[in-house]
N, C-alpha and C positions, 0 to 999 in steps of 0.2 A: 132601319139598321142594315137589312140585307141589300138594299139598293146602294148604300154607301160601300158595302163590302164588294159588290160586283163592280162598281165604278173603280174602286181601288185595284182590284185584280186586272181590270182592263187597262188602267194606266200603267201598272207594273209590266204587263205583257207588251204593251206598246213601247215602253222604255227599253225593255230587253231586245225587242226586235230592232229598235233604232241603233243599238250598240253594235250590231253586226256590220262588218265592213263590206260584205258581199250582198247586193240587192236580192230580195226574195225571188224575183223573176229569174235571175241568173242561177241561183241555187236550184230552183225548180227545173230549169232547162238542163242543168247538169245531171240531176237525178233522172229525168226522163231519158236523156241520152244514154246513161249507164244502164238503165233497165232495157231500153230498146236494143242496145248492143248485146246484151246477154240473153235476149229473147230469141226463141227459135221460130220455126215456121208455124203459121196458124194451124190450129187443130179444131175439130168440130166440137169436142167436149172433153171434160175431165171428171174423174171420180171424186165424189165429195160425200163422205158418210158422217163426219162429225162436225163439230163447230170449227170456225176458223181459228187458226193459230195466231195470225196477225194480218194486218192490211195497211196499205198506205195510199192516200190519194195522190195522183200525179196530174192534177188539173181537174177541170169540170167534166171531161169526157173519158178519163183513163184512171185506172187504179191497179194496184198489185194486191193479190190475195195470196197469203201463205196458208196452205192447208196443213202443212207440217213444217218443222224448222228448215228442212232441206228441200222443200217442194213448193214452188211458187208459180203463179200464172199472171200474166199481164192481160188485163181485160179492157176492152174498149166498150164503153156503154154511153151512148150519146144522150146528151141532154139531162144528165143527173143534176137535180137541184141540191144545193148545199153539200155537195160531196166533199168540198174542202173543209167544211165546218162541222160536219156531223161527228158525233162521238162514237157511233156504232153503225155497222151496216149489217145487212143480211143478204143471203143468196137463196133464190129459189132453186129447187132441184127436183128431178123426177127419178125415182128409184135409185138415188145415190149418184146421179150424174147431172152435171151442169152443162147445158148445151147452148150453142150459138143460135140466136134468133128465137129461142123459146124461153130460156130462163132470164131472170131479171136480178138487178141489184136493188135492194131496198134501203132507203136512206132515212126513213122516218114515217110516222103516221100521216103527217100532212102532205107529204110529197108523193108524187106518182112514181111507181117503179120505173127503172131505166132498163131497157132491153139490152142484153149483151150482144154486141155485133161482131166481136172478134176475141178469140182466146189464143194466147201464145205462151207456151211453157218457157220458164226462165231457168237458165243454167245458173244455179245459186252460187256454185263455186267460182265461176267466172265473174259473176257480179261482185262477190266479196273481194276478189282479187283487184277488180277495177276500183272499187271503193277504197281499198287499202292504198292503192297507188295514188288516188286523189288526196288522201290524207297525209301522204309522205311529206316530210319536211326536210329540206336540205339544210345541213348545218355546216358551219365553218368555224374553226377555232379563232379566238380573238388574237390580234397581234399583241406583242409585248407592250407597244406604245399605247394601245387602246386600253390596256388593263390598268394603267396607272391613273 
């Protein structure tokens, strides 16, 4: 029964993905570009005391972590296995600080941790403005002839 349920969910998700008019690779490239444009200069570390607020994978070697709703960091972590498909991640830290070259992204028990090679703080307000601009839809009123 559970195998049939899993296959049904897989078929439904593939069907929904097929309904999108924009290819996945194009959507991923747009998200990567938006985050890169909003990211600042590389920093050596950031403070991390609590659990993650949110995170988003941006391919195999890059992800965004939100430590708070208005504080995010773009992390480069080379060679992460299953980063696109994992349900949860973890970050190592030392005394409440995540550092480049020392700390790692954890993607699961079976996978090796990925070392963080670059950290860039993200201007979340700028990112949201860019995303809102991408979602903006231009509308025009219908002509009287087209309404009939």
